[in-house]
N, C-alpha and C positions, 0 to 999 in steps of 0.2 A: 600833797594830799593832807588834809586836816581831818582827823577822826574825832567823832563825838561818840560817847558811849555812856551807859548807865544801866542799872538793873533795878526794877522795883522789888521791894520785899525786905526781909530782915538783914542784919549785918552779915550773917554767914553767907547769904546768897550774893550780897553786893561784893564781898571780899573774894568769893570764888570767881565771880564774873570778872573782877578787876585782874586777878591773877591770870585768868585765861586770856584776857585782852592783852595784857603786857607780853605773855609768851607768844600770842598770835602775831602781834605787831613786831616782835623780835624776828619771827620766822619769815614774814613777808618782807621785812627790811633786808634780811640776808639774802632774799631772792631778788632785791633790787627795787621793790616797790617804794617810791619816794614818800614815805609817811614822815611828815616834818612836824606833827603836833598831834597830841591827844587831849581831849577835855572830857571830864567827868561831868555828866548832866544828870540831875541837877545838884547844885550846891546844897540846897535845902529841900525838904519834902514839899510836896505840892499839895494844894488844896483843891478838891473837887475834880481832879483829873478823871476819876472813875465815872463821872457824869458828863465827860467831855465839856466841862464848864457850863453846861446848859441848866443846871440846878444848883442853887447856892444851899448846900446842906452842911458846909464846914467840915467835911470829911477829910482827914489827913491821909494822903497816899504816901507811903514810905518809898521815896525815890532818892533822898539826899544823903549827903555826907553829914549834914547837920539834921537832926530830927527836930520836928516841930511838936510842941507839947502845949496844951491849953493850960493856962494859969489864970483861972477866972475868965474874964472876957478877952484876955491878951494871949498871943502866942509867944512861946519862948523858943529859942534855938538851943539845941542841946547837942554837943559833940558826940559822935558815935564811934564804935570800933572801926567802921569803914573809913571814917576820916583819919584815924590813926594809921590804917594800912595805906591810905593815899599819901599821907605825910611821910611814911617810911619810904615809899617808892620815889617820891620827889626829892628825897635827900640822898638816895643812893646814886653812885656813878652810873651813867647811862650804860656802860659796858656790862653792869650787873642786872639791868632791867630789859630795856628794848634794844640794846645793842647799839654799836656805833657805825654799822654799815649804812651806806646810802647817804642821803642828805642829813645835815645836822638836825637833831631833834632836841628841843629843850621845853620840857613840860612847863606850863604856867606854874609859877611858885618855886621852881627848881632854883637853887642858888646860882647856877650858871645864867639863868635868864635874868636875874637880878643884876648880876655883874655886867652883862650886856647892855641893859637899860641904863645903868649908871655911867658907862663908858661913852654914851652918845651925848 
C-alpha cells in the first residue's frame, strides 16, 4: 500500500498532521498492514483549489511544504517549518519513525532510497 497525505493550513497544523500520520503508519505496520510508502501532497502550495479550479482568482491555498508568495507578477517558493519537519523525518532511521515491521518502507528522499537507486 502506498499512502498519500497532506493537511491544508499553517505549519503548526501540517506538522501536527505529519506527526500523527507517522505514528499512525507505525501502528498499522506493527499490525501487519503492508504500507510501503508515504508521500506528502503537495510539495508546494496550490493555486485556486478553494474554487475547485473553476475561477482564476490567484488565491494561494496553503497545502505545501514550500509556501508560494507573490513577488510582483511572479510566484516564489519559500521553504516552511513543515518542510524542515519532513526533512527531519526522512533523515531519521525508520526504526525511529514508521518502524521496520512488515514490508520495507523507504520514503522518497530518504538516504536509503538514494542508495537503492544508485545501486541499480
